[in-house]
N, C-alpha and C positions, 0 to 999 in steps of 0.2 A: 606569237611572242613581239608583232608589233602590235602591241598594245597604247592606246593613246592617253595619258597622263590622267587623264578623267577619267577614264574606267579602273586605272591601277589605286588612284585615291579614294576611289567608292569602294573597289575591295578593300582597302586598308582600312577604312572605315566602319567598314560592315565587319572584318574580323578583329575591329577595338570593340566593338558596341557587344561583340561575342565574348571576349576576354575581358575585358577591364577589371573585374573582380579577382582574379587573379593577378594581374597587373600589381592593383590598391592593396591587397595581401603580401605582394612579396615586399614592395616598400616600405608596409609599415614594421614585417617581420625586421628587417634589415636595419629598420630604426633603432627597436627594441635591441638588436641583436648589438648597433653600438653603444648603445647608453647603458646595456646593465651588463656587455663585456669584456667591451674594448676602452672605456672610458674609465671604468677601475683596474684595469690592466693597467691603463699608460700613469694611472697615481700612483699604484705601489711602484711601477719602475721607477718615477722620479722621486720618491721616499728611498727606495732602495739606493738612487744616488746618491740623497741626503743625509742617510745614515752613512754612508761607505765617507763622505770628507770630511776630513776634520773639523772646519771654519763652518757647515753648516751653508755653505754658499756656494751655487756651482754657476758657472760660466757655462757657453756655448760651448769653449774649444773643449772642457771638460765631459759635457755628454755627447759629444759627435766622438771625440777619441775614444770614450766606455764604448758605444754600441757598437762602434766600429773594431775594435778591439773582440768586443764579442761574437761580432757577426763572421771577422775575417777568420776566428779561431775554431768557428762551429764546424766548418769540412775535416777538421784534425781529427775533430771528437767522432765525429761519424764515420770517417774512412781510416783514422789510424788507432782508433781504440784506447788503448791504457797510456798510450803514449803521446797521445792526441788531447786526454785528458789533461796529464801533466802540463801540456803545454799551454793551454787553458788557463790551468790553476794560473801558472807561474805569470802569465799573461794579464791578469787577473791581479793578484799580489803588485804586479810591476804596476797596473796603471794605477791602482787606487793608492 
């Protein structure tokens, strides 16, 4: 357990030399996931927000209030069944 910093560094570099392909592959896959899946979902969410507004303009307050209303209503939907779904529908209609 009493290893010097240099021996720890040598072991770490040896491990990196052995595992760098997996590190690079994981990095590339996470970037592809972000571009292919997450970016279009964010774009769809923004379009949904714009579609629900009367003026076609969103303020920061509107975005935050809509996201907060949905996130705060999610436990009601998950844990209260139909009553939670009705509460979510009421929350969505009142925030829009």
